[in-house]
HTML snippet that shows the backbone in 3Dmol.js (N, CA, C, O; Angstrom):
<script src="https://3Dmol.org/build/3Dmol-min.js"></script>
<div id="view" style="width:600px;height:400px;position:relative"></div>
<script>
const pdb = `
ATOM      1  N   MET A   1      21.632  -4.013 -42.725  1.00  0.00           N
ATOM      2  CA  MET A   1      20.512  -4.348 -41.876  1.00  0.00           C
ATOM      3  C   MET A   1      19.222  -4.014 -42.631  1.00  0.00           C
ATOM      4  O   MET A   1      19.057  -2.903 -43.135  1.00  0.00           O
ATOM      5  N   ASP A   2      18.325  -4.977 -42.700  1.00  0.00           N
ATOM      6  CA  ASP A   2      17.077  -4.763 -43.416  1.00  0.00           C
ATOM      7  C   ASP A   2      16.007  -4.190 -42.476  1.00  0.00           C
ATOM      8  O   ASP A   2      16.276  -3.915 -41.307  1.00  0.00           O
ATOM      9  N   LEU A   3      14.816  -4.021 -42.997  1.00  0.00           N
ATOM     10  CA  LEU A   3      13.730  -3.409 -42.244  1.00  0.00           C
ATOM     11  C   LEU A   3      13.350  -4.240 -41.027  1.00  0.00           C
ATOM     12  O   LEU A   3      13.078  -3.688 -39.961  1.00  0.00           O
ATOM     13  N   TYR A   4      13.329  -5.555 -41.173  1.00  0.00           N
ATOM     14  CA  TYR A   4      12.970  -6.415 -40.047  1.00  0.00           C
ATOM     15  C   TYR A   4      14.008  -6.345 -38.925  1.00  0.00           C
ATOM     16  O   TYR A   4      13.651  -6.418 -37.749  1.00  0.00           O
ATOM     17  N   GLY A   5      15.249  -6.208 -39.269  1.00  0.00           N
ATOM     18  CA  GLY A   5      16.292  -6.050 -38.258  1.00  0.00           C
ATOM     19  C   GLY A   5      16.145  -4.751 -37.487  1.00  0.00           C
ATOM     20  O   GLY A   5      16.326  -4.715 -36.269  1.00  0.00           O
ATOM     21  N   VAL A   6      15.818  -3.691 -38.200  1.00  0.00           N
ATOM     22  CA  VAL A   6      15.615  -2.393 -37.554  1.00  0.00           C
ATOM     23  C   VAL A   6      14.404  -2.450 -36.627  1.00  0.00           C
ATOM     24  O   VAL A   6      14.454  -1.943 -35.506  1.00  0.00           O
ATOM     25  N   LEU A   7      13.308  -3.069 -37.094  1.00  0.00           N
ATOM     26  CA  LEU A   7      12.113  -3.169 -36.275  1.00  0.00           C
ATOM     27  C   LEU A   7      12.341  -4.061 -35.047  1.00  0.00           C
ATOM     28  O   LEU A   7      11.792  -3.795 -33.977  1.00  0.00           O
ATOM     29  N   GLU A   8      13.143  -5.109 -35.198  1.00  0.00           N
ATOM     30  CA  GLU A   8      13.467  -5.973 -34.070  1.00  0.00           C
ATOM     31  C   GLU A   8      14.285  -5.219 -33.025  1.00  0.00           C
ATOM     32  O   GLU A   8      14.029  -5.337 -31.827  1.00  0.00           O
ATOM     33  N   LEU A   9      15.268  -4.446 -33.481  1.00  0.00           N
ATOM     34  CA  LEU A   9      16.063  -3.632 -32.571  1.00  0.00           C
ATOM     35  C   LEU A   9      15.203  -2.585 -31.869  1.00  0.00           C
ATOM     36  O   LEU A   9      15.358  -2.354 -30.670  1.00  0.00           O
ATOM     37  N   LEU A  10      14.313  -1.961 -32.601  1.00  0.00           N
ATOM     38  CA  LEU A  10      13.405  -0.978 -32.021  1.00  0.00           C
ATOM     39  C   LEU A  10      12.489  -1.633 -30.984  1.00  0.00           C
ATOM     40  O   LEU A  10      12.197  -1.032 -29.950  1.00  0.00           O
ATOM     41  N   GLY A  11      12.040  -2.849 -31.251  1.00  0.00           N
ATOM     42  CA  GLY A  11      11.213  -3.577 -30.292  1.00  0.00           C
ATOM     43  C   GLY A  11      11.959  -3.871 -29.011  1.00  0.00           C
ATOM     44  O   GLY A  11      11.389  -3.738 -27.928  1.00  0.00           O
ATOM     45  N   TYR A  12      13.221  -4.269 -29.100  1.00  0.00           N
ATOM     46  CA  TYR A  12      14.023  -4.522 -27.896  1.00  0.00           C
ATOM     47  C   TYR A  12      14.212  -3.254 -27.078  1.00  0.00           C
ATOM     48  O   TYR A  12      14.100  -3.281 -25.852  1.00  0.00           O
ATOM     49  N   VAL A  13      14.498  -2.145 -27.750  1.00  0.00           N
ATOM     50  CA  VAL A  13      14.714  -0.876 -27.049  1.00  0.00           C
ATOM     51  C   VAL A  13      13.429  -0.421 -26.358  1.00  0.00           C
ATOM     52  O   VAL A  13      13.461   0.029 -25.213  1.00  0.00           O
ATOM     53  N   LEU A  14      12.304  -0.538 -27.055  1.00  0.00           N
ATOM     54  CA  LEU A  14      11.040  -0.127 -26.458  1.00  0.00           C
ATOM     55  C   LEU A  14      10.646  -1.031 -25.296  1.00  0.00           C
ATOM     56  O   LEU A  14      10.051  -0.564 -24.325  1.00  0.00           O
ATOM     57  N   ARG A  15      10.973  -2.328 -25.386  1.00  0.00           N
ATOM     58  CA  ARG A  15      10.668  -3.230 -24.275  1.00  0.00           C
ATOM     59  C   ARG A  15      11.479  -2.863 -23.040  1.00  0.00           C
ATOM     60  O   ARG A  15      10.959  -2.886 -21.924  1.00  0.00           O
ATOM     61  N   VAL A  16      12.736  -2.529 -23.232  1.00  0.00           N
ATOM     62  CA  VAL A  16      13.578  -2.140 -22.098  1.00  0.00           C
ATOM     63  C   VAL A  16      13.098  -0.821 -21.496  1.00  0.00           C
ATOM     64  O   VAL A  16      13.013  -0.695 -20.275  1.00  0.00           O
ATOM     65  N   LEU A  17      12.786   0.154 -22.332  1.00  0.00           N
ATOM     66  CA  LEU A  17      12.296   1.437 -21.812  1.00  0.00           C
ATOM     67  C   LEU A  17      10.949   1.284 -21.116  1.00  0.00           C
ATOM     68  O   LEU A  17      10.708   1.908 -20.083  1.00  0.00           O
ATOM     69  N   GLY A  18      10.078   0.463 -21.674  1.00  0.00           N
ATOM     70  CA  GLY A  18       8.783   0.216 -21.044  1.00  0.00           C
ATOM     71  C   GLY A  18       8.934  -0.451 -19.695  1.00  0.00           C
ATOM     72  O   GLY A  18       8.224  -0.110 -18.749  1.00  0.00           O
ATOM     73  N   SER A  19       9.856  -1.403 -19.596  1.00  0.00           N
ATOM     74  CA  SER A  19      10.096  -2.062 -18.312  1.00  0.00           C
ATOM     75  C   SER A  19      10.672  -1.095 -17.296  1.00  0.00           C
ATOM     76  O   SER A  19      10.340  -1.166 -16.112  1.00  0.00           O
ATOM     77  N   LEU A  20      11.523  -0.202 -17.740  1.00  0.00           N
ATOM     78  CA  LEU A  20      12.096   0.797 -16.842  1.00  0.00           C
ATOM     79  C   LEU A  20      11.012   1.711 -16.289  1.00  0.00           C
ATOM     80  O   LEU A  20      10.966   1.959 -15.084  1.00  0.00           O
ATOM     81  N   VAL A  21      10.150   2.206 -17.146  1.00  0.00           N
ATOM     82  CA  VAL A  21       9.075   3.097 -16.711  1.00  0.00           C
ATOM     83  C   VAL A  21       8.084   2.348 -15.813  1.00  0.00           C
ATOM     84  O   VAL A  21       7.625   2.887 -14.806  1.00  0.00           O
ATOM     85  N   PHE A  22       7.757   1.103 -16.182  1.00  0.00           N
ATOM     86  CA  PHE A  22       6.847   0.302 -15.376  1.00  0.00           C
ATOM     87  C   PHE A  22       7.459   0.012 -14.001  1.00  0.00           C
ATOM     88  O   PHE A  22       6.752   0.012 -12.994  1.00  0.00           O
ATOM     89  N   GLY A  23       8.750  -0.230 -13.961  1.00  0.00           N
ATOM     90  CA  GLY A  23       9.423  -0.466 -12.687  1.00  0.00           C
ATOM     91  C   GLY A  23       9.391   0.746 -11.781  1.00  0.00           C
ATOM     92  O   GLY A  23       9.177   0.619 -10.576  1.00  0.00           O
ATOM     93  N   VAL A  24       9.602   1.927 -12.357  1.00  0.00           N
ATOM     94  CA  VAL A  24       9.527   3.160 -11.558  1.00  0.00           C
ATOM     95  C   VAL A  24       8.127   3.312 -10.978  1.00  0.00           C
ATOM     96  O   VAL A  24       7.966   3.629  -9.799  1.00  0.00           O
ATOM     97  N   ALA A  25       7.127   3.087 -11.802  1.00  0.00           N
ATOM     98  CA  ALA A  25       5.745   3.253 -11.339  1.00  0.00           C
ATOM     99  C   ALA A  25       5.392   2.240 -10.258  1.00  0.00           C
ATOM    100  O   ALA A  25       4.792   2.602  -9.246  1.00  0.00           O
ATOM    101  N   VAL A  26       5.753   0.988 -10.456  1.00  0.00           N
ATOM    102  CA  VAL A  26       5.413  -0.051  -9.482  1.00  0.00           C
ATOM    103  C   VAL A  26       6.175   0.156  -8.173  1.00  0.00           C
ATOM    104  O   VAL A  26       5.590   0.011  -7.099  1.00  0.00           O
ATOM    105  N   GLY A  27       7.442   0.485  -8.236  1.00  0.00           N
ATOM    106  CA  GLY A  27       8.210   0.738  -7.022  1.00  0.00           C
ATOM    107  C   GLY A  27       7.677   1.928  -6.248  1.00  0.00           C
ATOM    108  O   GLY A  27       7.555   1.873  -5.024  1.00  0.00           O
ATOM    109  N   TRP A  28       7.363   2.996  -6.950  1.00  0.00           N
ATOM    110  CA  TRP A  28       6.862   4.193  -6.288  1.00  0.00           C
ATOM    111  C   TRP A  28       5.486   3.943  -5.684  1.00  0.00           C
ATOM    112  O   TRP A  28       5.224   4.337  -4.548  1.00  0.00           O
ATOM    113  N   LEU A  29       4.607   3.289  -6.440  1.00  0.00           N
ATOM    114  CA  LEU A  29       3.269   3.022  -5.928  1.00  0.00           C
ATOM    115  C   LEU A  29       3.285   2.039  -4.758  1.00  0.00           C
ATOM    116  O   LEU A  29       2.497   2.181  -3.823  1.00  0.00           O
ATOM    117  N   SER A  30       4.166   1.055  -4.799  1.00  0.00           N
ATOM    118  CA  SER A  30       4.256   0.106  -3.689  1.00  0.00           C
ATOM    119  C   SER A  30       4.670   0.807  -2.404  1.00  0.00           C
ATOM    120  O   SER A  30       4.065   0.600  -1.352  1.00  0.00           O
ATOM    121  N   LEU A  31       5.687   1.625  -2.493  1.00  0.00           N
ATOM    122  CA  LEU A  31       6.130   2.322  -1.284  1.00  0.00           C
ATOM    123  C   LEU A  31       5.149   3.386  -0.830  1.00  0.00           C
ATOM    124  O   LEU A  31       5.013   3.637   0.367  1.00  0.00           O
ATOM    125  N   ARG A  32       4.472   4.007  -1.766  1.00  0.00           N
ATOM    126  CA  ARG A  32       3.442   4.981  -1.388  1.00  0.00           C
ATOM    127  C   ARG A  32       2.295   4.279  -0.671  1.00  0.00           C
ATOM    128  O   ARG A  32       1.751   4.809   0.298  1.00  0.00           O
ATOM    129  N   ALA A  33       1.927   3.095  -1.140  1.00  0.00           N
ATOM    130  CA  ALA A  33       0.866   2.333  -0.480  1.00  0.00           C
ATOM    131  C   ALA A  33       1.303   1.893   0.910  1.00  0.00           C
ATOM    132  O   ALA A  33       0.507   1.920   1.848  1.00  0.00           O
ATOM    133  N   ILE A  34       2.551   1.491   1.049  1.00  0.00           N
ATOM    134  CA  ILE A  34       3.048   1.081   2.361  1.00  0.00           C
ATOM    135  C   ILE A  34       3.058   2.273   3.317  1.00  0.00           C
ATOM    136  O   ILE A  34       2.685   2.133   4.482  1.00  0.00           O
ATOM    137  N   LYS A  35       3.474   3.428   2.843  1.00  0.00           N
ATOM    138  CA  LYS A  35       3.509   4.614   3.696  1.00  0.00           C
ATOM    139  C   LYS A  35       2.098   5.049   4.068  1.00  0.00           C
ATOM    140  O   LYS A  35       1.866   5.502   5.189  1.00  0.00           O
ATOM    141  N   TRP A  36       1.163   4.918   3.152  1.00  0.00           N
ATOM    142  CA  TRP A  36      -0.206   5.343   3.388  1.00  0.00           C
ATOM    143  C   TRP A  36      -0.889   4.458   4.427  1.00  0.00           C
ATOM    144  O   TRP A  36      -1.708   4.947   5.205  1.00  0.00           O
ATOM    145  N   GLN A  37      -0.568   3.176   4.453  1.00  0.00           N
ATOM    146  CA  GLN A  37      -1.176   2.218   5.380  1.00  0.00           C
ATOM    147  C   GLN A  37      -0.157   1.799   6.442  1.00  0.00           C
ATOM    148  O   GLN A  37       0.154   0.614   6.557  1.00  0.00           O
ATOM    149  N   MET A  38       0.354   2.729   7.199  1.00  0.00           N
ATOM    150  CA  MET A  38       1.407   2.415   8.168  1.00  0.00           C
ATOM    151  C   MET A  38       0.939   1.453   9.253  1.00  0.00           C
ATOM    152  O   MET A  38       1.746   0.657   9.735  1.00  0.00           O
ATOM    153  N   GLY A  39      -0.328   1.489   9.659  1.00  0.00           N
ATOM    154  CA  GLY A  39      -0.789   0.628  10.731  1.00  0.00           C
ATOM    155  C   GLY A  39      -1.153  -0.780  10.274  1.00  0.00           C
ATOM    156  O   GLY A  39      -1.281  -1.676  11.107  1.00  0.00           O
ATOM    157  N   SER A  40      -1.319  -0.993   8.992  1.00  0.00           N
ATOM    158  CA  SER A  40      -1.771  -2.283   8.477  1.00  0.00           C
ATOM    159  C   SER A  40      -0.584  -3.067   7.920  1.00  0.00           C
ATOM    160  O   SER A  40      -0.141  -2.816   6.799  1.00  0.00           O
ATOM    161  N   TRP A  41      -0.073  -4.013   8.700  1.00  0.00           N
ATOM    162  CA  TRP A  41       1.080  -4.792   8.256  1.00  0.00           C
ATOM    163  C   TRP A  41       0.696  -5.764   7.153  1.00  0.00           C
ATOM    164  O   TRP A  41       1.556  -6.153   6.364  1.00  0.00           O
ATOM    165  N   GLN A  42      -0.569  -6.170   7.070  1.00  0.00           N
ATOM    166  CA  GLN A  42      -0.996  -7.075   6.016  1.00  0.00           C
ATOM    167  C   GLN A  42      -0.893  -6.408   4.647  1.00  0.00           C
ATOM    168  O   GLN A  42      -0.491  -7.034   3.666  1.00  0.00           O
ATOM    169  N   PHE A  43      -1.260  -5.140   4.596  1.00  0.00           N
ATOM    170  CA  PHE A  43      -1.183  -4.405   3.333  1.00  0.00           C
ATOM    171  C   PHE A  43       0.266  -4.207   2.901  1.00  0.00           C
ATOM    172  O   PHE A  43       0.574  -4.272   1.711  1.00  0.00           O
ATOM    173  N   ALA A  44       1.147  -3.968   3.855  1.00  0.00           N
ATOM    174  CA  ALA A  44       2.572  -3.802   3.534  1.00  0.00           C
ATOM    175  C   ALA A  44       3.150  -5.099   2.983  1.00  0.00           C
ATOM    176  O   ALA A  44       3.917  -5.080   2.021  1.00  0.00           O
ATOM    177  N   ILE A  45       2.783  -6.226   3.589  1.00  0.00           N
ATOM    178  CA  ILE A  45       3.271  -7.516   3.090  1.00  0.00           C
ATOM    179  C   ILE A  45       2.722  -7.792   1.698  1.00  0.00           C
ATOM    180  O   ILE A  45       3.438  -8.306   0.839  1.00  0.00           O
ATOM    181  N   ALA A  46       1.459  -7.456   1.469  1.00  0.00           N
ATOM    182  CA  ALA A  46       0.861  -7.669   0.149  1.00  0.00           C
ATOM    183  C   ALA A  46       1.562  -6.824  -0.917  1.00  0.00           C
ATOM    184  O   ALA A  46       1.769  -7.292  -2.037  1.00  0.00           O
ATOM    185  N   ALA A  47       1.926  -5.591  -0.582  1.00  0.00           N
ATOM    186  CA  ALA A  47       2.613  -4.725  -1.544  1.00  0.00           C
ATOM    187  C   ALA A  47       4.004  -5.261  -1.874  1.00  0.00           C
ATOM    188  O   ALA A  47       4.408  -5.261  -3.037  1.00  0.00           O
ATOM    189  N   VAL A  48       4.732  -5.712  -0.867  1.00  0.00           N
ATOM    190  CA  VAL A  48       6.076  -6.259  -1.102  1.00  0.00           C
ATOM    191  C   VAL A  48       5.997  -7.567  -1.889  1.00  0.00           C
ATOM    192  O   VAL A  48       6.789  -7.783  -2.807  1.00  0.00           O
ATOM    193  N   LEU A  49       5.055  -8.439  -1.542  1.00  0.00           N
ATOM    194  CA  LEU A  49       4.905  -9.694  -2.277  1.00  0.00           C
ATOM    195  C   LEU A  49       4.458  -9.450  -3.720  1.00  0.00           C
ATOM    196  O   LEU A  49       4.854 -10.182  -4.627  1.00  0.00           O
ATOM    197  N   GLY A  50       3.640  -8.426  -3.927  1.00  0.00           N
ATOM    198  CA  GLY A  50       3.247  -8.071  -5.288  1.00  0.00           C
ATOM    199  C   GLY A  50       4.434  -7.612  -6.116  1.00  0.00           C
ATOM    200  O   GLY A  50       4.554  -7.971  -7.287  1.00  0.00           O
ATOM    201  N   LEU A  51       5.310  -6.820  -5.514  1.00  0.00           N
ATOM    202  CA  LEU A  51       6.514  -6.367  -6.216  1.00  0.00           C
ATOM    203  C   LEU A  51       7.442  -7.540  -6.535  1.00  0.00           C
ATOM    204  O   LEU A  51       7.976  -7.634  -7.639  1.00  0.00           O
ATOM    205  N   LEU A  52       7.629  -8.431  -5.561  1.00  0.00           N
ATOM    206  CA  LEU A  52       8.468  -9.607  -5.800  1.00  0.00           C
ATOM    207  C   LEU A  52       7.834 -10.557  -6.801  1.00  0.00           C
ATOM    208  O   LEU A  52       8.535 -11.180  -7.598  1.00  0.00           O
ATOM    209  N   GLY A  53       6.511 -10.672  -6.764  1.00  0.00           N
ATOM    210  CA  GLY A  53       5.817 -11.503  -7.740  1.00  0.00           C
ATOM    211  C   GLY A  53       5.965 -10.968  -9.156  1.00  0.00           C
ATOM    212  O   GLY A  53       6.077 -11.740 -10.108  1.00  0.00           O
ATOM    213  N   THR A  54       5.966  -9.659  -9.294  1.00  0.00           N
ATOM    214  CA  THR A  54       6.181  -9.062 -10.613  1.00  0.00           C
ATOM    215  C   THR A  54       7.579  -9.381 -11.126  1.00  0.00           C
ATOM    216  O   THR A  54       7.754  -9.663 -12.311  1.00  0.00           O
ATOM    217  N   PHE A  55       8.580  -9.340 -10.241  1.00  0.00           N
ATOM    218  CA  PHE A  55       9.930  -9.748 -10.625  1.00  0.00           C
ATOM    219  C   PHE A  55       9.947 -11.198 -11.100  1.00  0.00           C
ATOM    220  O   PHE A  55      10.554 -11.518 -12.122  1.00  0.00           O
ATOM    221  N   ALA A  56       9.278 -12.066 -10.354  1.00  0.00           N
ATOM    222  CA  ALA A  56       9.267 -13.488 -10.701  1.00  0.00           C
ATOM    223  C   ALA A  56       8.572 -13.724 -12.038  1.00  0.00           C
ATOM    224  O   ALA A  56       9.057 -14.506 -12.856  1.00  0.00           O
ATOM    225  N   LEU A  57       7.453 -13.064 -12.267  1.00  0.00           N
ATOM    226  CA  LEU A  57       6.743 -13.243 -13.535  1.00  0.00           C
ATOM    227  C   LEU A  57       7.547 -12.713 -14.714  1.00  0.00           C
ATOM    228  O   LEU A  57       7.589 -13.343 -15.771  1.00  0.00           O
ATOM    229  N   LEU A  58       8.179 -11.571 -14.540  1.00  0.00           N
ATOM    230  CA  LEU A  58       9.019 -11.041 -15.624  1.00  0.00           C
ATOM    231  C   LEU A  58      10.197 -11.968 -15.910  1.00  0.00           C
ATOM    232  O   LEU A  58      10.549 -12.201 -17.067  1.00  0.00           O
ATOM    233  N   GLY A  59      10.792 -12.487 -14.864  1.00  0.00           N
ATOM    234  CA  GLY A  59      11.929 -13.384 -15.052  1.00  0.00           C
ATOM    235  C   GLY A  59      11.548 -14.698 -15.705  1.00  0.00           C
ATOM    236  O   GLY A  59      12.364 -15.315 -16.391  1.00  0.00           O
ATOM    237  N   HIS A  60      10.322 -15.126 -15.498  1.00  0.00           N
ATOM    238  CA  HIS A  60       9.896 -16.419 -16.040  1.00  0.00           C
ATOM    239  C   HIS A  60       9.402 -16.306 -17.487  1.00  0.00           C
ATOM    240  O   HIS A  60       9.739 -17.150 -18.317  1.00  0.00           O
ATOM    241  N   TRP A  61       8.613 -15.280 -17.796  1.00  0.00           N
ATOM    242  CA  TRP A  61       7.965 -15.240 -19.096  1.00  0.00           C
ATOM    243  C   TRP A  61       8.613 -14.326 -20.123  1.00  0.00           C
ATOM    244  O   TRP A  61       8.300 -14.440 -21.308  1.00  0.00           O
ATOM    245  N   VAL A  62       9.477 -13.449 -19.734  1.00  0.00           N
ATOM    246  CA  VAL A  62      10.090 -12.529 -20.692  1.00  0.00           C
ATOM    247  C   VAL A  62      11.495 -13.013 -20.987  1.00  0.00           C
ATOM    248  O   VAL A  62      12.290 -13.242 -20.075  1.00  0.00           O
ATOM    249  N   GLU A  63      11.790 -13.163 -22.249  1.00  0.00           N
ATOM    250  CA  GLU A  63      13.130 -13.630 -22.620  1.00  0.00           C
ATOM    251  C   GLU A  63      14.103 -12.453 -22.653  1.00  0.00           C
ATOM    252  O   GLU A  63      13.744 -11.345 -23.052  1.00  0.00           O
ATOM    253  N   GLY A  64      15.302 -12.706 -22.239  1.00  0.00           N
ATOM    254  CA  GLY A  64      16.329 -11.671 -22.218  1.00  0.00           C
ATOM    255  C   GLY A  64      16.427 -11.025 -20.847  1.00  0.00           C
ATOM    256  O   GLY A  64      15.416 -10.740 -20.204  1.00  0.00           O
ATOM    257  N   GLY A  65      17.635 -10.803 -20.417  1.00  0.00           N
ATOM    258  CA  GLY A  65      17.852 -10.225 -19.097  1.00  0.00           C
ATOM    259  C   GLY A  65      17.699  -8.719 -19.056  1.00  0.00           C
ATOM    260  O   GLY A  65      17.587  -8.141 -17.975  1.00  0.00           O
ATOM    261  N   ALA A  66      17.693  -8.077 -20.203  1.00  0.00           N
ATOM    262  CA  ALA A  66      17.615  -6.617 -20.212  1.00  0.00           C
ATOM    263  C   ALA A  66      16.281  -6.124 -19.682  1.00  0.00           C
ATOM    264  O   ALA A  66      16.222  -5.090 -19.017  1.00  0.00           O
ATOM    265  N   THR A  67      15.209  -6.855 -19.970  1.00  0.00           N
ATOM    266  CA  THR A  67      13.892  -6.438 -19.507  1.00  0.00           C
ATOM    267  C   THR A  67      13.798  -6.533 -17.996  1.00  0.00           C
ATOM    268  O   THR A  67      13.312  -5.608 -17.345  1.00  0.00           O
ATOM    269  N   LEU A  68      14.257  -7.634 -17.433  1.00  0.00           N
ATOM    270  CA  LEU A  68      14.228  -7.799 -15.983  1.00  0.00           C
ATOM    271  C   LEU A  68      15.168  -6.802 -15.304  1.00  0.00           C
ATOM    272  O   LEU A  68      14.837  -6.253 -14.253  1.00  0.00           O
ATOM    273  N   GLY A  69      16.325  -6.570 -15.894  1.00  0.00           N
ATOM    274  CA  GLY A  69      17.262  -5.590 -15.341  1.00  0.00           C
ATOM    275  C   GLY A  69      16.700  -4.184 -15.376  1.00  0.00           C
ATOM    276  O   GLY A  69      16.872  -3.420 -14.427  1.00  0.00           O
ATOM    277  N   ALA A  70      16.026  -3.836 -16.473  1.00  0.00           N
ATOM    278  CA  ALA A  70      15.435  -2.501 -16.562  1.00  0.00           C
ATOM    279  C   ALA A  70      14.309  -2.339 -15.555  1.00  0.00           C
ATOM    280  O   ALA A  70      14.145  -1.266 -14.974  1.00  0.00           O
ATOM    281  N   PHE A  71      13.526  -3.405 -15.339  1.00  0.00           N
ATOM    282  CA  PHE A  71      12.466  -3.329 -14.327  1.00  0.00           C
ATOM    283  C   PHE A  71      13.075  -3.148 -12.941  1.00  0.00           C
ATOM    284  O   PHE A  71      12.569  -2.359 -12.143  1.00  0.00           O
ATOM    285  N   GLY A  72      14.148  -3.865 -12.649  1.00  0.00           N
ATOM    286  CA  GLY A  72      14.821  -3.722 -11.358  1.00  0.00           C
ATOM    287  C   GLY A  72      15.383  -2.332 -11.161  1.00  0.00           C
ATOM    288  O   GLY A  72      15.263  -1.754 -10.081  1.00  0.00           O
ATOM    289  N   LEU A  73      16.003  -1.787 -12.211  1.00  0.00           N
ATOM    290  CA  LEU A  73      16.514  -0.416 -12.109  1.00  0.00           C
ATOM    291  C   LEU A  73      15.385   0.588 -11.921  1.00  0.00           C
ATOM    292  O   LEU A  73      15.511   1.547 -11.160  1.00  0.00           O
ATOM    293  N   GLY A  74      14.284   0.355 -12.621  1.00  0.00           N
ATOM    294  CA  GLY A  74      13.133   1.246 -12.475  1.00  0.00           C
ATOM    295  C   GLY A  74      12.530   1.183 -11.091  1.00  0.00           C
ATOM    296  O   GLY A  74      12.184   2.214 -10.514  1.00  0.00           O
ATOM    297  N   ALA A  75      12.399  -0.036 -10.542  1.00  0.00           N
ATOM    298  CA  ALA A  75      11.858  -0.172  -9.188  1.00  0.00           C
ATOM    299  C   ALA A  75      12.789   0.484  -8.172  1.00  0.00           C
ATOM    300  O   ALA A  75      12.327   1.125  -7.228  1.00  0.00           O
ATOM    301  N   GLY A  76      14.091   0.327  -8.359  1.00  0.00           N
ATOM    302  CA  GLY A  76      15.052   0.998  -7.483  1.00  0.00           C
ATOM    303  C   GLY A  76      14.966   2.509  -7.603  1.00  0.00           C
ATOM    304  O   GLY A  76      15.074   3.221  -6.604  1.00  0.00           O
ATOM    305  N   ALA A  77      14.774   3.002  -8.815  1.00  0.00           N
ATOM    306  CA  ALA A  77      14.620   4.443  -9.002  1.00  0.00           C
ATOM    307  C   ALA A  77      13.341   4.939  -8.345  1.00  0.00           C
ATOM    308  O   ALA A  77      13.311   6.034  -7.783  1.00  0.00           O
ATOM    309  N   GLY A  78      12.281   4.131  -8.414  1.00  0.00           N
ATOM    310  CA  GLY A  78      11.038   4.501  -7.735  1.00  0.00           C
ATOM    311  C   GLY A  78      11.224   4.607  -6.237  1.00  0.00           C
ATOM    312  O   GLY A  78      10.672   5.502  -5.596  1.00  0.00           O
ATOM    313  N   LEU A  79      12.007   3.686  -5.675  1.00  0.00           N
ATOM    314  CA  LEU A  79      12.299   3.741  -4.244  1.00  0.00           C
ATOM    315  C   LEU A  79      13.092   5.000  -3.898  1.00  0.00           C
ATOM    316  O   LEU A  79      12.829   5.646  -2.884  1.00  0.00           O
ATOM    317  N   LEU A  80      14.055   5.340  -4.737  1.00  0.00           N
ATOM    318  CA  LEU A  80      14.859   6.543  -4.489  1.00  0.00           C
ATOM    319  C   LEU A  80      14.030   7.811  -4.635  1.00  0.00           C
ATOM    320  O   LEU A  80      14.186   8.753  -3.858  1.00  0.00           O
ATOM    321  N   ILE A  81      13.157   7.833  -5.621  1.00  0.00           N
ATOM    322  CA  ILE A  81      12.296   9.000  -5.811  1.00  0.00           C
ATOM    323  C   ILE A  81      11.410   9.196  -4.595  1.00  0.00           C
ATOM    324  O   ILE A  81      11.217  10.323  -4.139  1.00  0.00           O
ATOM    325  N   TRP A  82      10.866   8.098  -4.064  1.00  0.00           N
ATOM    326  CA  TRP A  82      10.023   8.180  -2.882  1.00  0.00           C
ATOM    327  C   TRP A  82      10.821   8.698  -1.690  1.00  0.00           C
ATOM    328  O   TRP A  82      10.332   9.527  -0.922  1.00  0.00           O
ATOM    329  N   GLY A  83      12.033   8.216  -1.541  1.00  0.00           N
ATOM    330  CA  GLY A  83      12.874   8.664  -0.433  1.00  0.00           C
ATOM    331  C   GLY A  83      13.241  10.127  -0.536  1.00  0.00           C
ATOM    332  O   GLY A  83      13.234  10.839   0.468  1.00  0.00           O
ATOM    333  N   LEU A  84      13.558  10.585  -1.723  1.00  0.00           N
ATOM    334  CA  LEU A  84      13.879  12.005  -1.897  1.00  0.00           C
ATOM    335  C   LEU A  84      12.673  12.878  -1.671  1.00  0.00           C
ATOM    336  O   LEU A  84      12.796  13.967  -1.109  1.00  0.00           O
ATOM    337  N   GLY A  85      11.509  12.429  -2.095  1.00  0.00           N
ATOM    338  CA  GLY A  85      10.290  13.204  -1.877  1.00  0.00           C
ATOM    339  C   GLY A  85       9.944  13.291  -0.407  1.00  0.00           C
ATOM    340  O   GLY A  85       9.431  14.315   0.044  1.00  0.00           O
ATOM    341  N   ALA A  86      10.216  12.225   0.361  1.00  0.00           N
ATOM    342  CA  ALA A  86       9.936  12.238   1.797  1.00  0.00           C
ATOM    343  C   ALA A  86      10.846  13.227   2.509  1.00  0.00           C
ATOM    344  O   ALA A  86      10.413  13.908   3.439  1.00  0.00           O
ATOM    345  N   GLU A  87      12.106  13.314   2.083  1.00  0.00           N
ATOM    346  CA  GLU A  87      13.023  14.263   2.708  1.00  0.00           C
ATOM    347  C   GLU A  87      12.602  15.705   2.428  1.00  0.00           C
ATOM    348  O   GLU A  87      12.679  16.557   3.313  1.00  0.00           O
ATOM    349  N   ARG A  88      12.165  15.974   1.220  1.00  0.00           N
ATOM    350  CA  ARG A  88      11.753  17.340   0.876  1.00  0.00           C
ATOM    351  C   ARG A  88      10.508  17.763   1.630  1.00  0.00           C
ATOM    352  O   ARG A  88      10.384  18.919   2.033  1.00  0.00           O
ATOM    353  N   SER A  89       9.575  16.819   1.826  1.00  0.00           N
ATOM    354  CA  SER A  89       8.350  17.191   2.540  1.00  0.00           C
ATOM    355  C   SER A  89       8.634  17.419   4.026  1.00  0.00           C
ATOM    356  O   SER A  89       7.926  18.196   4.666  1.00  0.00           O
ATOM    357  N   GLU A  90       9.646  16.766   4.588  1.00  0.00           N
ATOM    358  CA  GLU A  90      10.002  16.987   5.986  1.00  0.00           C
ATOM    359  C   GLU A  90      10.675  18.331   6.187  1.00  0.00           C
ATOM    360  O   GLU A  90      10.550  18.928   7.257  1.00  0.00           O
ATOM    361  N   GLU A  91      11.396  18.827   5.165  1.00  0.00           N
ATOM    362  CA  GLU A  91      12.091  20.108   5.281  1.00  0.00           C
ATOM    363  C   GLU A  91      11.122  21.279   5.300  1.00  0.00           C
ATOM    364  O   GLU A  91      11.414  22.309   5.907  1.00  0.00           O
ATOM    365  N   LYS A  92       9.993  21.143   4.656  1.00  0.00           N
ATOM    366  CA  LYS A  92       9.047  22.269   4.539  1.00  0.00           C
ATOM    367  C   LYS A  92       8.284  22.511   5.792  1.00  0.00           C
ATOM    368  O   LYS A  92       7.456  23.420   5.845  1.00  0.00           O
TER     369      LYS A  92
END
`;
const viewer = $3Dmol.createViewer("view");
viewer.addModel(pdb, "pdb");
viewer.setStyle({}, {cartoon: {color: "spectrum"}});
viewer.zoomTo();
viewer.render();
</script>
């Protein structure tokens, strides 16, 4: 494997990790925004549509399924993190 092959592999790995981290952030922020604006259903719909729109844009413009899969896993992890944090704050 030459230098370009190594750099290409490194680029794929960094793209997947970046999508995972971005997914966690977007999922967590979307649910935090929904929780913060409980009375405003328009804001909740906008947050959910924004999250789904991000999925659609990633699926359309990014080649390879690993990036979209990592974003989905990250968004799911963000949802789980939010849920675990809500349980801990209720216990206190």
